[in-house]
N, C-alpha and C positions, 0 to 999 in steps of 0.2 A: 811279733808275728810277721809284720811286714818285711823286716830284714831277713827272717828265715825264708819267707816265700821268695824274695828276690834272689837270694843266694842259691836256693835249691833250684829255681828255674834256670839260673845261669848254668848250673851243673847239668841240666837237661838239654842245653842248647845243641850239643853235638848230636844227641839222639833224635831231637826234633828235626834237625836238618836231614839226617841220614834216613830216618824212616819216612818223613814227610815227602822229601824229594823223590825217593824211590817209589813210593806209592803214587805220587803225582805223575811220574814218568809212565807208570803202568796205565793210568787213566788216559794220558795223551796217546798211548799206543792202542788202547782197546776201543775207545769210542769211534774212531774212523772205520772200524771193522763193521759197524752196524749197517752202513750203506752197502758194503760188500755182501752182507747177509741178505739184504733185500734183493740185490741183483741176482743172487743165486738161491732165492727162496725155495724153489722146487727141489734143488739139489740138497739143500740143507735139511729140508723136511724128510727127504728120502734117507739121508744119512742118519737122522734121529730115529727113523723107523727101524733102521738096522741094529740099533742098540738093544740089548736085552731089556725087556720091560721092567725087570727088577732095578736096573741101573737108572732108568728114567723115573721110576717111582721113588727111589732114594732121594733124588734131587727135586721132588715135588712135581714131576711130570714134564715140565719144560715143553709142553706141547706147542705153545705159541711163542717160540724163541725169537721170531722175527718181529714181535711187538716190542715197543720200548721197555715195558715192565718185564716181559719175559727175557729179553736180552740182558737187562741189568740184573735180573735175578741170577742168571747164570754166571755173570762176571763178578758179582759181589758176594756170592755164597760163602766163599772162604775168607772174606776180608775180616770178619770178627775174630777168626782164629789166627790169621796172620798178625793183625795188630794186637791180638790178645797175648801173643808171645811177649811183645814189649810191655804190655800192662802187667802181666804176671811177674816178669823179671823185675820191673821197676817197683811194683807194689810190694813184693817180698823184700826188696832191698832198701825200701824207703827209710827204715829205722834199723833193721837187723844188720845191714852191712856195717854201719858204723859201730853197732854194739859188738859184733864179732871181731872187729879190728881193734877194739879197745878205745875208740874215739868218743863214743857216745857219753860215757861218764865224764869225760873231760869237757864236752860241749855243755852238759848240764851243770857243770861247775860254774859256768858263766851265769849272769843274771837273766836267765830265760827259763820260763816255766815249762813243764812237760806239756801242758795243754797248748801253749804257744808254739812249741817245737812241732808237736804233732799236727796242729792245725795248719801251720805254715807249709810243712812238707806235703801234707795231703792236698792242699790247695794248689801247690806247684805241680804235683802229679796230675791233677785234673786239668790244669791249664796246659801242661805239656801234651797230654792226650788230645785235648781240643785243638791245639796248634797243629799237631800231626794230621789230624783229620781235616783241618782247614786246608792245608797244603794238598792233601789227597783230593778233597772236593774241588779245588781249583784245577787240578789235573784232569778231572773228569768233566768239568764244566766248560773250560776254555774251548775244547773242540766242538762244543754243541752248536756254535754259530755256523760251522761248515758242515753240519750233519743234518740229515732229514729226519732225525729222531723226533723232533717236535717237543722236546722237553726243555723247560726254562731252567735258569740257574736256581730259582727258588724251589722248583720241584726237585731238582737234583739234591738240594739240601736235606730233604726228608729222609732218604735212605741212610745218609751219614749220621743223622741224629739217632737213628735206630742202632747203627754201629756203635756210636758213642755210649749209649745206654748199656748195651751188652758188654762192651769192653770194660767199662767202669765196674760192672758187677764182678767180672773176673779179677780185675786189678785189686779191688777192695777186699775180695775174698783172700787173695794172696797176702795182703797186708794183715788181715785178721789172723791168718794161719801163722804168719811170722811172729805174732805175739803169743801164739799158743804152742807151737812146735819148737823143737830143740834147735833148729837151724834154719837159715834162709833157704838153703838148698832143698830141705824137706818141704818147706812151705811152698816154694816155687814148683817143685815136682808134684805136690798134691793138687795145687790149684791148676796146674797145667793138665794133670790127669782128668780133673773135673771138666775142664774146658773141652778137651778132646772127646771125652765121653758124652758131653752135651751135644757136640756136633754130630757124632755118629748115632746117638740115640734118636735125635730129631729126624735123621734120615731113615733109620731102621723102623721108626714108628710108622712110616708110610707103608712099610711092607708087613708089619706085624702090629695089629691094633693093641695087643697085650702090652706093648712097650710104651704106649702113649702116656699112662700115668707117671712113668719114670721120666719121660722126656719133658713133661710139663712142669716138673719141679726144678729144671735146670734152665739157665738163661737163654741159651741159643734158640730154644723153641719159640721165643718171643721176638726173634729177629725178623723184620719184614723184607728187607732187601729191595728189589726193584718195585715190588707192589706198593711201596710207600709213596711213590710219585703220584699215586691216585688218592693219597690221604694217609697221614700217619695215624696209627692206632695209639691214641693218647693214653688209653688205659694201660696198654702194654708198656709204653714209654715211661709213664709215671710209676708203674709198678717196678720196673727195673731200677729206676733212680731211687725208689724207696728201699729196695733191697741193698743197693750200694750204700745208702745213708745208714742203714741198719748195721751192715758189716763195719762201716767206718766208726760208728758209735761204739760198737763192741770192742773194736781194736783200740780206740782211744781210752775207753774205760779200763781195758786190760793194761795198756801202757802206763797209765797213771798209778796203777796199784801193784805192779810187779817189780821185782828187784832187777836191776840192770846187770846182765851177765858180763863178766870180764874174763871168763875162761876161754873164750874162743868158740868157733863153730863146733857143734856137736855136743856141747855141754848139756846134759839132761837135767842138771840141777838136783841130782840125787846125792845122797850122802855117800862119801867114800867109804868102802868097806874097811873095817879095822885092820885086816891083814895087809891091805895095800898101803895104808898109812904107815904101819910098822916097817914094811918093806922099803918105803921111800925114805924113812928116817935112817934105816940101816945103811942104805946106799949112800946117804949123805955123810 
């Protein structure tokens, strides 16, 4: 399992650097703007008042955007979706990509169990996601020393822990779907659709209370954002990690009990109709 973990993490290194450094650069660019917001507080508040109330309600109000938590709420609102793209693509491809290319059955021909392969790759995916968020956290934390935001590096860690929990929920859902659906693309598309729906339902629930029950069953509703600097909701955090563990356990159970596909992406595992078999034999 250790060898699988190291090899898979090495395969992730390019994406870790690309995603991590890009998001870190975003933080280095964004945090210095807080002081500009304070200098133009009155103008910023007037600008916010000019927005339609529905837009403000969608993003939770943002009435106090010049406060550290309000400012970070606005800047981090889409981060779970942005990083969720990586998680969904990586999670859906964790095993299915090799299966569809015909490599997975060759890998399992070596003295490695399915459980060790699954566990090593899952651990590498979690480590890669954590590494990306660590680089992103550094990008948001380094400028704090020159900012009047008054947020410590430790406080800045808390919103990123919330991002981690939400992103892992989407990533492990994609992994589970890759074990249930006929192709990696379908798994990624379905998990991505759930992620986008979760984001929009969470915002629309602020406009229509009838949507709240639907928003509450999806992960984004439990993302804290900037408000986490005042204290991480440990119940939400633990709940999201429990959901990720549940999806992972189901995916592992399914992986150990299913036949490895060798027909390529899109194979539904259905029996070939008799007339197609006869047609194929005739053509040969």
